[in-house]
C-alpha positions in Angstrom: 24.2 -20.4 -33.7 21.7 -17.5 -33.9 19.0 -19.7 -32.3 21.2 -20.2 -29.3 22.0 -16.5 -29.1 18.2 -15.7 -29.3 17.4 -18.2 -26.5 20.3 -16.8 -24.4 18.9 -13.3 -24.8 15.4 -14.4 -23.9 16.7 -16.3 -20.9 18.9 -13.3 -19.8 16.0 -10.9 -20.2 13.6 -13.1 -18.2 16.2 -13.5 -15.4 16.8 -9.7 -15.3 13.1 -8.9 -15.2 12.6 -11.4 -12.5 15.3 -9.9 -10.4 13.9 -6.4 -10.9 10.4 -7.5 -9.8 11.9 -9.3 -6.8 13.7 -6.1 -5.8 10.6 -4.1 -6.2 8.6 -6.6 -4.2 11.1 -6.4 -1.3 10.7 -2.7 -0.9 8.4 -1.8 1.9 5.2 0.0 0.8 5.0 3.7 1.4 2.2 4.7 3.7 2.3 8.2 2.2 1.8 6.8 -1.3 -1.0 4.5 -0.1 -2.7 7.4 1.6 -3.0 9.3 -1.7 -6.0 7.0 -2.6 -7.5 7.6 0.9 -7.1 11.4 0.5 -10.2 11.4 -1.7 -12.2 11.1 1.5 -9.7 12.0 4.2 -7.3 14.9 4.9 -4.7 15.3 7.6 -6.4 18.1 9.5 -9.8 18.8 8.1 -12.9 16.7 7.6 -13.8 15.7 4.1 -16.2 12.9 3.4 -14.5 11.0 6.2 -12.7 12.1 9.4 -9.4 13.8 9.3 -6.3 11.9 10.4 -6.0 14.2 13.4 -9.4 13.1 14.6 -8.9 9.4 14.0 -8.1 6.9 16.8 -4.5 6.7 18.0 -5.0 3.0 18.7 -3.1 1.0 16.1 -5.5 -2.0 16.3 -8.6 0.2 15.8 -7.1 1.7 12.7 -6.1 -1.6 11.3 -9.6 -3.0 12.0 -11.3 -0.1 10.3 -9.1 -0.2 7.3 -9.5 -4.0 7.0 -13.2 -4.4 7.7 -14.6 -0.9 7.1 -16.8 1.3 9.3 -20.0 3.2 8.6 -19.8 4.3 5.0 -16.1 3.4 4.6 -15.6 0.1 2.8 -13.1 -2.5 4.1 -9.9 -3.1 2.2 -9.4 -6.7 3.2 -8.3 -8.4 0.0 -7.5 -5.1 -1.7 -4.5 -4.2 0.5 -2.0 -6.7 1.8 -1.4 -6.8 5.6 2.0 -5.2 4.9 0.3 -2.3 3.1 -2.2 -1.9 5.9 0.6 -1.8 8.4 2.4 0.9 6.3 -0.8 2.9 6.1 -1.5 2.6 9.9 2.1 3.8 10.5 1.6 6.8 8.3 -1.7 7.7 10.0 -0.1 7.5 13.4 2.9 9.5 12.3 0.6 12.3 11.1 -1.7 12.6 14.1 
């Protein structure tokens, strides 16, 4: 009886953790949270190592391309960020221009 109870607990816990991770995966990424890593080199309105958001292109495709492939000393983030994360980051950049 205790073996069945233990297996049931393990199964329930696995299902619960799976549901929690699925819920987290369905939440759209926050461009603002993603930008925190970018803020090492970029600021909203002043130049740091890289250009400020306000001086960046307002063309969505240009931003997406630079984030994905990189430009000058900025590395590309293809394979490090998903396309959904890149879209969220581009949205954040355009909102804060």
